[in-house]
DSSP file (Angstrom, degrees, kcal/mol; ACC not computed):
  #  RESIDUE AA STRUCTURE BP1 BP2  ACC     N-H-->O    O-->H-N    N-H-->O    O-->H-N    TCO  KAPPA ALPHA  PHI   PSI    X-CA   Y-CA   Z-CA
    1    1 A M              0   0    0      0, 0.0     2,-0.0     0, 0.0     0, 0.0   0.000 360.0 360.0 360.0 137.2   53.7  -75.8   87.8
    2    2 A T     >  -     0   0    0      1,-0.1     4,-2.2     4,-0.0     5,-0.2  -0.273 360.0-112.8 -75.9 163.7   52.6  -72.2   87.4
    3    3 A E  H  > S+     0   0    0      1,-0.2     4,-2.2     2,-0.2     5,-0.1   0.881 119.0  52.9 -62.6 -37.7   54.9  -69.5   86.1
    4    4 A Q  H  > S+     0   0    0      2,-0.2     4,-2.6     1,-0.2    -1,-0.2   0.900 107.6  50.7 -64.9 -40.9   54.7  -67.8   89.5
    5    5 A A  H  > S+     0   0    0      2,-0.2     4,-2.3     1,-0.2    -1,-0.2   0.906 110.3  49.8 -63.5 -41.2   55.8  -71.0   91.3
    6    6 A N  H  X S+     0   0    0     -4,-2.2     4,-2.4     1,-0.2    -1,-0.2   0.903 111.3  49.4 -62.0 -40.4   58.7  -71.3   88.9
    7    7 A L  H  X S+     0   0    0     -4,-2.2     4,-2.7     2,-0.2    -2,-0.2   0.903 109.6  51.4 -64.8 -41.7   59.7  -67.7   89.6
    8    8 A D  H  X S+     0   0    0     -4,-2.6     4,-2.7     2,-0.2    -2,-0.2   0.907 110.9  48.0 -62.1 -42.6   59.4  -68.3   93.4
    9    9 A I  H  X S+     0   0    0     -4,-2.3     4,-2.5     2,-0.2     5,-0.2   0.925 113.1  47.7 -64.8 -44.1   61.7  -71.3   93.1
   10   10 A A  H  X S+     0   0    0     -4,-2.4     4,-2.2     2,-0.2    -2,-0.2   0.908 113.3  48.2 -63.2 -41.6   64.2  -69.4   91.0
   11   11 A T  H  X S+     0   0    0     -4,-2.7     4,-2.9     2,-0.2     5,-0.3   0.913 111.2  50.8 -64.7 -42.8   64.1  -66.5   93.4
   12   12 A D  H  X S+     0   0    0     -4,-2.7     4,-2.5     1,-0.2    -2,-0.2   0.919 112.6  45.1 -61.4 -44.5   64.6  -68.8   96.4
   13   13 A S  H  X S+     0   0    0     -4,-2.5     4,-2.1     2,-0.2    -1,-0.2   0.858 113.8  50.5 -70.4 -33.2   67.6  -70.5   94.8
   14   14 A T  H  X S+     0   0    0     -4,-2.2     4,-1.9    -5,-0.2    -2,-0.2   0.939 114.6  42.3 -67.3 -46.6   69.1  -67.2   93.8
   15   15 A S  H  X S+     0   0    0     -4,-2.9     4,-2.3     2,-0.2    -2,-0.2   0.872 112.6  55.0 -68.2 -35.2   68.7  -65.7   97.3
   16   16 A E  H  X S+     0   0    0     -4,-2.5     4,-2.4    -5,-0.3    -1,-0.2   0.917 107.9  49.1 -61.5 -43.4   70.0  -68.9   98.8
   17   17 A A  H  X S+     0   0    0     -4,-2.1     4,-1.4     1,-0.2    -1,-0.2   0.882 109.4  52.7 -63.9 -38.0   73.1  -68.7   96.7
   18   18 A A  H  < S+     0   0    0     -4,-1.9     4,-0.3     1,-0.2    -2,-0.2   0.915 110.9  46.3 -64.0 -42.3   73.6  -65.1   97.8
   19   19 A Y  H >< S+     0   0    0     -4,-2.3     3,-1.1     1,-0.2     6,-0.3   0.887 109.9  53.9 -67.7 -37.9   73.4  -66.1  101.4
   20   20 A L  H 3< S+     0   0    0     -4,-2.4    -1,-0.2     1,-0.2    -2,-0.2   0.788 107.6  52.1 -65.8 -26.2   75.7  -69.0  100.9
   21   21 A N  T 3< S+     0   0    0     -4,-1.4    -1,-0.2    -3,-0.2    -2,-0.2   0.456  79.4 119.1 -90.3  -1.4   78.3  -66.6   99.4
   22   22 A A  S <> S-     0   0    0     -3,-1.1     4,-2.7    -4,-0.3     5,-0.2  -0.414  74.7-121.4 -62.6 139.8   78.2  -64.2  102.3
   23   23 A P  H  > S+     0   0    0      0, 0.0     4,-2.0     0, 0.0     5,-0.1   0.871 111.3  49.2 -53.8 -41.1   81.7  -64.0  103.9
   24   24 A F  H  > S+     0   0    0      2,-0.2     4,-2.5     1,-0.2     5,-0.2   0.948 111.8  47.5 -64.3 -46.7   80.4  -65.1  107.3
   25   25 A V  H  > S+     0   0    0     -6,-0.3     4,-2.4     1,-0.2    -1,-0.2   0.894 110.4  52.9 -63.1 -39.5   78.6  -68.1  105.9
   26   26 A Q  H  X S+     0   0    0     -4,-2.7     4,-2.2     1,-0.2    -1,-0.2   0.903 110.6  47.7 -60.5 -40.8   81.6  -69.1  103.8
   27   27 A Q  H  X S+     0   0    0     -4,-2.0     4,-2.6    -5,-0.2    -2,-0.2   0.890 109.7  52.4 -68.5 -38.5   83.7  -69.0  106.9
   28   28 A L  H  X S+     0   0    0     -4,-2.5     4,-2.4     2,-0.2    -2,-0.2   0.916 109.7  49.2 -61.9 -42.7   81.2  -71.1  108.9
   29   29 A I  H  X S+     0   0    0     -4,-2.4     4,-2.8     2,-0.2    -2,-0.2   0.914 111.0  49.9 -63.0 -42.7   81.2  -73.7  106.1
   30   30 A K  H  X S+     0   0    0     -4,-2.2     4,-2.1     1,-0.2    -2,-0.2   0.910 110.1  50.7 -61.9 -41.8   85.0  -73.7  106.2
   31   31 A Q  H  X S+     0   0    0     -4,-2.6     4,-0.8     2,-0.2    -2,-0.2   0.911 112.3  46.8 -63.0 -41.7   85.0  -74.2  110.0
   32   32 A L  H >< S+     0   0    0     -4,-2.4     3,-0.9     1,-0.2     4,-0.4   0.931 112.5  48.6 -65.8 -45.3   82.6  -77.1  109.7
   33   33 A R  H >< S+     0   0    0     -4,-2.8     3,-1.2     1,-0.3    -1,-0.2   0.841 105.1  59.9 -64.7 -31.9   84.5  -78.8  106.9
   34   34 A A  H 3< S+     0   0    0     -4,-2.1    -1,-0.3     1,-0.2    -2,-0.2   0.750  97.4  60.7 -66.9 -23.1   87.7  -78.4  108.9
   35   35 A Q  T << S+     0   0    0     -3,-0.9     2,-1.3    -4,-0.8    -1,-0.2   0.651  87.1  80.6 -76.5 -15.3   86.1  -80.4  111.7
   36   36 A D    X   +     0   0    0     -3,-1.2     3,-0.9    -4,-0.4    -1,-0.2  -0.643  50.6 163.0 -96.0  79.2   85.8  -83.4  109.3
   37   37 A S  T 3  S+     0   0    0     -2,-1.3    -1,-0.2     1,-0.2    -2,-0.1   0.690  73.5  51.5 -72.2 -18.2   89.3  -84.9  109.4
   38   38 A N  T 3  S-     0   0    0     -3,-0.2    -1,-0.2     0, 0.0    -2,-0.1   0.465 109.2-116.3 -99.2  -1.7   88.2  -88.2  107.9
   39   39 A G    X   +     0   0    0     -3,-0.9     3,-1.2    -6,-0.2     4,-0.3   0.683  68.9 139.0  77.5  17.5   86.3  -86.8  104.9
   40   40 A T  T 3  S+     0   0    0      1,-0.3     3,-0.4     2,-0.1    -3,-0.0   0.831  74.6  43.9 -63.0 -32.3   83.0  -88.2  106.1
   41   41 A W  T >  S+     0   0    0      1,-0.2     3,-1.8    -8,-0.1    -1,-0.3   0.308  78.7 108.1 -97.1   8.8   81.2  -85.0  105.0
   42   42 A D  T <  S+     0   0    0     -3,-1.2    -1,-0.2     1,-0.3    -2,-0.1   0.840  83.1  46.2 -56.3 -34.7   83.0  -84.6  101.6
   43   43 A N  T 3  S+     0   0    0     -3,-0.4    -1,-0.3    -4,-0.3     2,-0.3   0.480  91.6 103.3 -88.5  -2.4   79.8  -85.5   99.8
   44   44 A K  S <  S-     0   0    0     -3,-1.8     2,-0.1     1,-0.1    -3,-0.0  -0.590  71.1-126.8 -80.3 141.4   77.6  -83.2  101.8
   45   45 A T     >  -     0   0    0     -2,-0.3     4,-1.9     1,-0.1     5,-0.2  -0.364  27.0-106.3 -77.1 165.6   76.4  -80.0  100.3
   46   46 A D  H  > S+     0   0    0      1,-0.2     4,-1.7     2,-0.2     5,-0.1   0.887 122.3  53.8 -60.1 -38.8   77.0  -76.7  102.1
   47   47 A L  H  > S+     0   0    0      1,-0.2     4,-0.8     2,-0.2    -1,-0.2   0.881 105.9  52.3 -64.5 -37.5   73.3  -76.6  102.9
   48   48 A Q  H  4 S+     0   0    0      1,-0.2     3,-0.5     2,-0.2    -1,-0.2   0.884 108.8  50.5 -65.1 -37.7   73.4  -80.0  104.4
   49   49 A L  H  < S+     0   0    0     -4,-1.9    -1,-0.2     1,-0.2    -2,-0.2   0.857 112.0  47.8 -66.2 -34.3   76.3  -78.9  106.6
   50   50 A L  H >< S+     0   0    0     -4,-1.7     3,-2.2     1,-0.2     4,-0.4   0.577  84.0  96.1 -83.5  -9.8   74.4  -75.8  107.7
   51   51 A K  G >< S+     0   0    0     -4,-0.8     3,-1.8    -3,-0.5    -1,-0.2   0.833  74.1  62.1 -52.8 -39.8   71.1  -77.8  108.5
   52   52 A P  G 3  S+     0   0    0      0, 0.0    -1,-0.3     0, 0.0    -2,-0.1   0.706 103.2  53.3 -62.5 -15.0   71.9  -78.1  112.3
   53   53 A Y  G <  S+     0   0    0     -3,-2.2    79,-3.1    78,-0.1     2,-0.5   0.553  99.3  72.3 -91.4  -9.4   71.8  -74.3  112.4
   54   54 A I  B <   +a  132   0A   0     -3,-1.8     2,-0.4    -4,-0.4    79,-0.2  -0.931  57.7 172.0-117.3 121.3   68.4  -74.0  110.8
   55   55 A H        -     0   0    0     77,-2.8    76,-0.0    -2,-0.5     2,-0.0  -0.990  25.4-136.0-129.7 130.9   65.2  -75.0  112.7
   56   56 A T     >  -     0   0    0     -2,-0.4     4,-2.5     1,-0.1     5,-0.2  -0.307  38.4-101.3 -70.6 168.2   61.6  -74.5  111.7
   57   57 A A  H  > S+     0   0    0      1,-0.2     4,-2.2     2,-0.2     5,-0.2   0.890 125.2  50.1 -59.7 -38.8   59.2  -73.3  114.3
   58   58 A E  H  > S+     0   0    0      2,-0.2     4,-1.6     1,-0.2    -1,-0.2   0.918 110.6  48.2 -67.6 -42.9   57.9  -76.8  114.8
   59   59 A E  H  > S+     0   0    0      1,-0.2     4,-0.8     2,-0.2    -2,-0.2   0.892 111.1  52.2 -63.0 -39.0   61.4  -78.3  115.1
   60   60 A R  H >< S+     0   0    0     -4,-2.5     3,-0.8     1,-0.2    -2,-0.2   0.912 108.4  49.4 -64.3 -43.5   62.3  -75.6  117.6
   61   61 A R  H 3< S+     0   0    0     -4,-2.2    -1,-0.2     1,-0.2    -2,-0.2   0.817 106.4  57.9 -65.3 -29.8   59.3  -76.3  119.8
   62   62 A A  H 3< S+     0   0    0     -4,-1.6    -1,-0.2    -5,-0.2    -2,-0.2   0.684  84.3  98.6 -75.7 -17.6   60.1  -80.1  119.7
   63   63 A L  S << S-     0   0    0     -3,-0.8     2,-0.1    -4,-0.8    66,-0.1  -0.536  80.0-119.6 -73.6 132.9   63.6  -79.4  121.2
   64   64 A P        -     0   0    0      0, 0.0    -1,-0.1     0, 0.0    -2,-0.1  -0.418  21.2-167.9 -71.2 146.5   63.7  -80.1  125.0
   65   65 A I        +     0   0    0     -2,-0.1     2,-0.3     4,-0.1    63,-0.1   0.384  61.9  85.3-113.7   1.1   64.7  -77.1  127.2
   66   66 A L  S    S+     0   0    0      2,-0.1     2,-0.1    62,-0.1    39,-0.0  -0.755  79.7  20.2-101.8 151.5   65.2  -79.1  130.4
   67   67 A G  S    S-     0   0    0     -2,-0.3    61,-0.1     2,-0.0     3,-0.1  -0.281 107.1 -26.0  87.8-177.4   68.4  -80.8  131.4
   68   68 A D  S    S-     0   0    0      1,-0.1    37,-0.1    -2,-0.1    36,-0.1  -0.402  74.0-101.5 -69.4 143.9   71.9  -80.2  130.1
   69   69 A P        -     0   0    0      0, 0.0    -1,-0.1     0, 0.0    37,-0.1  -0.380  47.4 -94.7 -62.3 146.1   72.3  -78.7  126.6
   70   70 A D    >>  -     0   0    0      1,-0.1     4,-2.1    58,-0.1     3,-0.5  -0.401  28.0-130.6 -61.2 132.1   73.2  -81.3  124.0
   71   71 A P  H 3> S+     0   0    0      0, 0.0     4,-2.2     0, 0.0    -1,-0.1   0.845 108.7  55.0 -56.4 -34.2   77.0  -81.5  123.4
   72   72 A E  H 3> S+     0   0    0      2,-0.2     4,-2.4     1,-0.2     5,-0.2   0.878 106.2  51.1 -67.3 -36.4   76.4  -81.3  119.7
   73   73 A T  H <> S+     0   0    0     -3,-0.5     4,-2.2     2,-0.2    -1,-0.2   0.917 110.8  48.3 -65.4 -43.1   74.4  -78.1  120.1
   74   74 A L  H  X S+     0   0    0     -4,-2.1     4,-2.4     2,-0.2    -2,-0.2   0.886 110.3  52.6 -62.4 -38.5   77.2  -76.6  122.2
   75   75 A W  H  X S+     0   0    0     -4,-2.2     4,-2.3     2,-0.2    -2,-0.2   0.917 109.9  47.5 -63.1 -44.8   79.7  -77.7  119.6
   76   76 A H  H  X S+     0   0    0     -4,-2.4     4,-2.2     2,-0.2    -2,-0.2   0.870 110.4  53.3 -65.6 -35.8   77.7  -75.9  116.8
   77   77 A L  H  X S+     0   0    0     -4,-2.2     4,-2.0     2,-0.2    -2,-0.2   0.934 110.1  47.3 -62.3 -46.5   77.4  -72.8  119.0
   78   78 A E  H  X S+     0   0    0     -4,-2.4     4,-2.5     1,-0.2    -2,-0.2   0.908 111.6  49.7 -63.0 -42.1   81.2  -72.7  119.4
   79   79 A I  H  X S+     0   0    0     -4,-2.3     4,-2.4     2,-0.2    -1,-0.2   0.885 107.3  56.1 -65.4 -37.7   81.8  -73.2  115.7
   80   80 A F  H  X S+     0   0    0     -4,-2.2     4,-1.5     1,-0.2    -1,-0.2   0.947 113.5  39.2 -57.0 -50.5   79.3  -70.4  114.9
   81   81 A Y  H  X S+     0   0    0     -4,-2.0     4,-2.4     1,-0.2    -2,-0.2   0.825 112.6  56.4 -74.1 -30.6   81.2  -67.9  117.1
   82   82 A N  H  X S+     0   0    0     -4,-2.5     4,-2.6     2,-0.2     5,-0.2   0.898 105.9  52.2 -63.1 -39.2   84.6  -69.3  115.9
   83   83 A A  H  X S+     0   0    0     -4,-2.4     4,-2.3     2,-0.2    -2,-0.2   0.894 109.1  49.3 -63.8 -39.4   83.6  -68.6  112.4
   84   84 A I  H  X S+     0   0    0     -4,-1.5     4,-2.3     2,-0.2    -2,-0.2   0.930 110.8  50.9 -63.0 -44.3   82.7  -65.0  113.4
   85   85 A A  H  X S+     0   0    0     -4,-2.4     4,-2.3     1,-0.2    -2,-0.2   0.921 112.3  45.1 -60.6 -45.7   86.1  -64.6  115.1
   86   86 A V  H  X S+     0   0    0     -4,-2.6     4,-2.5     2,-0.2    -1,-0.2   0.889 111.4  52.8 -68.0 -38.2   88.0  -65.9  112.0
   87   87 A A  H  X S+     0   0    0     -4,-2.3     4,-1.8    -5,-0.2    -1,-0.2   0.890 109.9  49.3 -62.9 -38.5   86.0  -63.7  109.7
   88   88 A I  H  X S+     0   0    0     -4,-2.3     4,-2.6     2,-0.2     5,-0.4   0.931 110.2  51.1 -64.1 -45.4   86.8  -60.7  111.9
   89   89 A E  H  X S+     0   0    0     -4,-2.3     4,-2.8     1,-0.2    -2,-0.2   0.911 110.3  48.7 -58.3 -44.0   90.5  -61.6  111.8
   90   90 A R  H  < S+     0   0    0     -4,-2.5    -1,-0.2     1,-0.2    -2,-0.2   0.862 115.2  45.2 -65.8 -35.3   90.5  -61.9  108.0
   91   91 A E  H  < S+     0   0    0     -4,-1.8    -2,-0.2    -5,-0.2    -1,-0.2   0.853 129.4  21.2 -76.3 -35.8   88.8  -58.5  107.7
   92   92 A T  H  < S-     0   0    0     -4,-2.6    -3,-0.2     2,-0.2    -2,-0.2   0.669  89.6-127.1-111.0 -20.9   90.9  -56.6  110.2
   93   93 A G  S  < S+     0   0    0     -4,-2.8     2,-0.4    -5,-0.4    -4,-0.2   0.472  70.2 124.9  81.4   1.0   94.2  -58.5  110.6
   94   94 A Q        -     0   0    0     -6,-0.4    -1,-0.3    -5,-0.1     2,-0.2  -0.792  66.9-117.2 -96.0 135.2   93.6  -58.5  114.3
   95   95 A M        -     0   0    0     -2,-0.4    20,-0.5    65,-0.1     2,-0.4  -0.510  31.1-159.3 -69.9 135.7   93.7  -61.8  116.2
   96   96 A V  E     -B  114   0B   0     -2,-0.2    18,-0.2    18,-0.2    -7,-0.1  -0.970   4.1-159.9-123.2 132.0   90.3  -62.5  117.9
   97   97 A S  E     -B  113   0B   0     16,-2.9    16,-2.7    -2,-0.4     2,-0.3  -0.941   8.5-145.8-114.5 125.4   89.8  -64.9  120.8
   98   98 A P  E     -B  112   0B   0      0, 0.0     2,-0.4     0, 0.0    14,-0.2  -0.676  15.5-175.0 -85.5 143.0   86.5  -66.4  121.7
   99   99 A M  E     -B  111   0B   0     12,-2.7    12,-2.7    -2,-0.3     2,-0.4  -0.983   1.9-174.4-137.9 127.0   85.6  -67.1  125.3
  100  100 A M  E     -B  110   0B   0     -2,-0.4     2,-0.5    10,-0.2    10,-0.2  -0.970  11.3-172.4-125.6 136.6   82.5  -68.9  126.4
  101  101 A K  E     +B  109   0B   0      8,-2.5     8,-2.4    -2,-0.4     2,-0.4  -0.994  17.7 177.5-124.2 122.0   81.1  -69.5  129.9
  102  102 A M  E     -B  108   0B   0     -2,-0.5     6,-0.2     6,-0.2     2,-0.1  -0.982  20.8-142.3-132.1 134.7   78.1  -71.8  130.0
  103  103 A S    >   -     0   0    0      4,-3.4     3,-1.5    -2,-0.4     4,-0.1  -0.474  33.6-109.4 -84.4 164.8   76.0  -73.1  132.9
  104  104 A H  T 3  S+     0   0    0      1,-0.3    -1,-0.1    -2,-0.1    -2,-0.0   0.631 116.5  64.2 -68.3 -11.8   74.6  -76.6  132.8
  105  105 A E  T 3  S-     0   0    0      2,-0.2    -1,-0.3   -37,-0.1    23,-0.2   0.478 121.5-100.1 -91.4  -3.2   71.2  -75.1  132.3
  106  106 A G  S <  S+     0   0    0     -3,-1.5    21,-2.0     1,-0.3     2,-0.4   0.696  84.9 117.3  94.0  20.2   71.9  -73.6  128.9
  107  107 A F        +     0   0    0     18,-0.2    -4,-3.4    19,-0.2    -1,-0.3  -0.933  33.0 103.4-118.7 144.7   72.6  -70.0  130.0
  108  108 A G  E     -BC 102 124B   0     16,-2.5    16,-3.0    -2,-0.4     2,-0.3  -0.946  54.9 -85.4 178.3-156.4   75.9  -68.2  129.7
  109  109 A R  E     -BC 101 123B   0     -8,-2.4    -8,-2.5    -2,-0.3     2,-0.4  -0.999  17.3-160.0-146.4 142.6   77.9  -65.6  127.8
  110  110 A M  E     +BC 100 122B   0     12,-2.7    12,-3.2    -2,-0.3     2,-0.4  -0.994  15.4 179.6-122.0 129.0   80.1  -65.5  124.7
  111  111 A V  E     -BC  99 121B   0    -12,-2.7   -12,-2.7    -2,-0.4     2,-0.5  -0.978  16.8-154.7-127.4 145.4   82.7  -62.8  124.2
  112  112 A L  E     -BC  98 120B   0      8,-2.2     7,-2.5    -2,-0.4     8,-1.4  -0.986  18.5-160.5-116.2 126.1   85.1  -62.3  121.3
  113  113 A L  E     -BC  97 118B   0    -16,-2.7   -16,-2.9    -2,-0.5     2,-0.5  -0.895  17.6-171.5-113.8 134.1   88.2  -60.3  122.2
  114  114 A A  E >  S-BC  96 117B   0      3,-2.9     3,-2.4    -2,-0.4     2,-0.3  -0.957  75.4 -50.3-118.0 107.7   90.6  -58.4  120.0
  115  115 A G  T 3  S-     0   0    0     -2,-0.5    45,-0.2   -20,-0.5    47,-0.1  -0.512 122.3 -25.0  62.4-123.3   93.5  -57.4  122.2
  116  116 A R  T 3  S+     0   0    0     43,-2.4     2,-0.5    -2,-0.3    -1,-0.3   0.310 118.8 103.2 -99.8   7.3   91.8  -55.7  125.2
  117  117 A L  E <   -C  114   0B   0     -3,-2.4    -3,-2.9    42,-0.4     2,-0.8  -0.792  66.0-142.3 -98.3 127.0   88.7  -54.8  123.2
  118  118 A V  E     +C  113   0B   0     -2,-0.5    -5,-0.2    -5,-0.2     3,-0.1  -0.784  25.6 172.4 -84.2 110.6   85.5  -56.8  123.5
  119  119 A V  E     +     0   0B   0     -7,-2.5     2,-0.4    -2,-0.8    -1,-0.2   0.699  68.4  28.0 -96.7 -21.7   84.1  -56.9  120.0
  120  120 A V  E     +C  112   0B   0     -8,-1.4    -8,-2.2    29,-0.1     2,-0.4  -0.989  60.2 175.0-138.1 131.4   81.2  -59.3  120.6
  121  121 A N  E     +C  111   0B   0     -2,-0.4     2,-0.5   -10,-0.2   -10,-0.2  -0.881  12.6 174.1-136.7 101.1   79.4  -59.7  123.9
  122  122 A K  E     -C  110   0B   0    -12,-3.2   -12,-2.7    -2,-0.4     2,-0.5  -0.941  25.5-145.5-120.7 119.5   76.5  -62.0  123.6
  123  123 A Q  E     -C  109   0B   0     -2,-0.5     2,-0.5   -14,-0.2   -14,-0.3  -0.696  24.1-144.8 -75.3 125.8   74.3  -63.2  126.5
  124  124 A L  E     +C  108   0B   0    -16,-3.0   -16,-2.5    -2,-0.5     2,-0.4  -0.839  25.2 169.0-101.5 127.6   73.3  -66.8  125.8
  125  125 A R        +     0   0    0     -2,-0.5   -18,-0.2   -18,-0.2     4,-0.1  -0.976  62.0   8.7-134.0 147.4   69.9  -68.0  126.8
  126  126 A D    >   +     0   0    0     -2,-0.4     3,-2.0     1,-0.1    -1,-0.2   0.899  66.8 172.2  53.0  46.9   68.0  -71.1  126.0
  127  127 A V  G >   +     0   0    0    -21,-2.0     3,-2.1     1,-0.3    -1,-0.1   0.730  65.3  78.6 -61.6 -21.8   71.0  -72.6  124.3
  128  128 A H  G 3  S+     0   0    0      1,-0.3    -1,-0.3   -23,-0.2   -58,-0.1   0.823 100.1  41.0 -53.9 -31.0   69.1  -75.9  124.0
  129  129 A R  G <  S+     0   0    0     -3,-2.0    -1,-0.3    -4,-0.1    -2,-0.2  -0.007  80.9 154.9-109.5  27.0   67.3  -74.3  121.0
  130  130 A F    <   +     0   0    0     -3,-2.1     2,-0.3   -76,-0.0    -3,-0.1  -0.362  33.2  84.2 -60.1 126.7   70.2  -72.5  119.4
  131  131 A G        -     0   0    0     -2,-0.1     2,-0.3   -76,-0.0   -77,-0.2  -0.940  66.7 -98.7 161.9-178.0   69.5  -72.0  115.7
  132  132 A F  B     -a   54   0A   0    -79,-3.1   -77,-2.8    -2,-0.3     3,-0.1  -0.905  22.1-123.3-132.3 155.5   67.9  -69.8  113.2
  133  133 A A  S    S-     0   0    0     -2,-0.3     2,-0.3   -79,-0.2   -76,-0.1   0.741  90.3  -3.8 -71.8 -23.5   64.6  -69.9  111.3
  134  134 A S  S  > S-     0   0    0    -81,-0.1     4,-2.0     1,-0.1     5,-0.1  -0.963  74.1 -97.9-158.5 170.0   66.2  -69.8  107.9
  135  135 A L  H  > S+     0   0    0     -2,-0.3     4,-2.7     1,-0.2     5,-0.2   0.872 122.9  57.0 -62.0 -37.4   69.5  -69.6  106.0
  136  136 A A  H  > S+     0   0    0      1,-0.2     4,-2.6     2,-0.2    -1,-0.2   0.923 107.0  46.9 -60.5 -45.2   68.8  -65.9  105.6
  137  137 A K  H  > S+     0   0    0      2,-0.2     4,-2.4     1,-0.2    -1,-0.2   0.879 112.0  51.2 -66.1 -38.2   68.5  -65.4  109.4
  138  138 A L  H  X S+     0   0    0     -4,-2.0     4,-2.3     2,-0.2     5,-0.2   0.949 113.2  44.6 -61.2 -49.8   71.7  -67.3  109.9
  139  139 A A  H  X S+     0   0    0     -4,-2.7     4,-2.4     1,-0.2     5,-0.2   0.897 113.8  50.3 -63.2 -41.3   73.6  -65.2  107.4
  140  140 A E  H  X S+     0   0    0     -4,-2.6     4,-2.2    -5,-0.2    -1,-0.2   0.910 110.9  48.5 -64.5 -42.8   72.1  -62.0  108.8
  141  141 A A  H  X S+     0   0    0     -4,-2.4     4,-2.1     2,-0.2    -2,-0.2   0.949 115.4  43.0 -64.2 -49.2   73.0  -62.8  112.4
  142  142 A G  H  X S+     0   0    0     -4,-2.3     4,-2.4     1,-0.2    -2,-0.2   0.902 115.0  49.7 -64.4 -41.0   76.6  -63.7  111.6
  143  143 A T  H  X S+     0   0    0     -4,-2.4     4,-3.0    -5,-0.2     5,-0.2   0.866 108.8  53.2 -66.3 -36.5   77.0  -60.8  109.2
  144  144 A K  H  X S+     0   0    0     -4,-2.2     4,-2.5    -5,-0.2     5,-0.2   0.942 110.8  45.8 -64.4 -47.0   75.7  -58.4  111.9
  145  145 A F  H  X S+     0   0    0     -4,-2.1     4,-2.4     1,-0.2     5,-0.2   0.935 115.0  49.0 -58.2 -46.1   78.2  -59.6  114.5
  146  146 A L  H  X S+     0   0    0     -4,-2.4     4,-2.5     1,-0.2     5,-0.2   0.937 112.6  46.0 -60.4 -49.9   81.0  -59.4  111.9
  147  147 A D  H  X S+     0   0    0     -4,-3.0     4,-2.3     1,-0.2    -1,-0.2   0.906 113.9  48.1 -62.8 -43.1   80.1  -55.9  110.8
  148  148 A E  H  X S+     0   0    0     -4,-2.5     4,-2.1    -5,-0.2    -1,-0.2   0.901 113.4  47.9 -65.6 -40.1   79.7  -54.6  114.3
  149  149 A A  H  X S+     0   0    0     -4,-2.4     4,-2.5    -5,-0.2    -2,-0.2   0.918 111.7  49.0 -67.7 -43.5   83.0  -56.1  115.4
  150  150 A V  H  X S+     0   0    0     -4,-2.5     4,-2.3     1,-0.2    -2,-0.2   0.919 111.9  49.7 -61.9 -43.2   84.9  -54.8  112.4
  151  151 A N  H  X S+     0   0    0     -4,-2.3     4,-1.8    -5,-0.2    -1,-0.2   0.901 110.4  50.7 -61.4 -41.7   83.5  -51.3  113.0
  152  152 A M  H  X S+     0   0    0     -4,-2.1     4,-2.2     2,-0.2    -2,-0.2   0.916 110.9  47.9 -63.2 -44.0   84.5  -51.5  116.7
  153  153 A I  H  < S+     0   0    0     -4,-2.5     7,-0.2     1,-0.2    -1,-0.2   0.889 112.6  48.7 -65.6 -38.8   88.1  -52.5  115.8
  154  154 A R  H  < S+     0   0    0     -4,-2.3    -1,-0.2    -5,-0.2    -2,-0.2   0.799 112.5  49.1 -72.1 -27.2   88.3  -49.7  113.3
  155  155 A T  H  < S+     0   0    0     -4,-1.8    -2,-0.2     1,-0.2    -1,-0.2   0.855 126.0  26.0 -77.2 -36.0   87.0  -47.2  115.8
  156  156 A Y  S  X S+     0   0    0     -4,-2.2     4,-1.6    -5,-0.1     3,-0.2  -0.516  71.2 154.6-125.5  63.1   89.4  -48.3  118.6
  157  157 A P  H  > S+     0   0    0      0, 0.0     4,-0.8     0, 0.0    -1,-0.1   0.828  72.0  55.9 -64.6 -31.8   92.4  -49.8  116.8
  158  158 A T  H >4 S+     0   0    0      1,-0.2     3,-0.5     2,-0.2     6,-0.1   0.907 109.2  45.9 -67.5 -40.8   94.9  -49.1  119.6
  159  159 A V  H 34 S+     0   0    0     -3,-0.2   -43,-2.4     1,-0.2   -42,-0.4   0.830 109.6  56.5 -69.9 -31.7   92.8  -51.0  122.2
  160  160 A A  H 3< S+     0   0    0     -4,-1.6     2,-0.2    -7,-0.2    -1,-0.2   0.663  87.6  96.0 -76.6 -15.8   92.3  -53.9  119.7
  161  161 A Q  S X< S-     0   0    0     -4,-0.8     3,-1.2    -3,-0.5   -45,-0.3  -0.549  79.4-119.6 -79.1 138.8   96.1  -54.4  119.2
  162  162 A Y  T 3  S+     0   0    0     -2,-0.2    -1,-0.1     1,-0.2    -2,-0.1  -0.513  97.0  19.5 -72.7 143.4   97.8  -57.1  121.3
  163  163 A G  T 3         0   0    0     -2,-0.2    -1,-0.2     1,-0.1    -2,-0.0   0.552 360.0 360.0  78.0   7.3  100.5  -55.8  123.6
  164  164 A A    <         0   0    0     -3,-1.2    -2,-0.1    -5,-0.1    -1,-0.1   0.491 360.0 360.0 -78.8 360.0   99.2  -52.2  123.4
């Protein structure tokens, strides 16, 4: 193996570790592990748990887009947004509630509410193919939602409070 190849592998594992340590990704991993009440996934690595969220271009093209979305895909979608909601709660101290409306065709909307404030409003399309091209893209997407929601709550704290 060349010195450059060794450097690329070291860089990949370093950046991978950085993405795995992102607050959103840590919360997503906690949410996934919490779903395993029997300990079936105890021996799985964090990357193995996150694999259903990461699809190569070829894997993505192979996923069917006709018919009802796969229940497991919907489950992973819900856990993704639940992880964002809990990460927002931990950052701001405000309770956040996810609400999803989905058609049988894979189109819908996900909103995260803090009090009367909509902190995330995501139109969902082509849910059959929900996922990200890499761990980096997964971490970036979740972190972006988290940062925007925290900023929104800090900008409008009165609206974000329950009972206000």
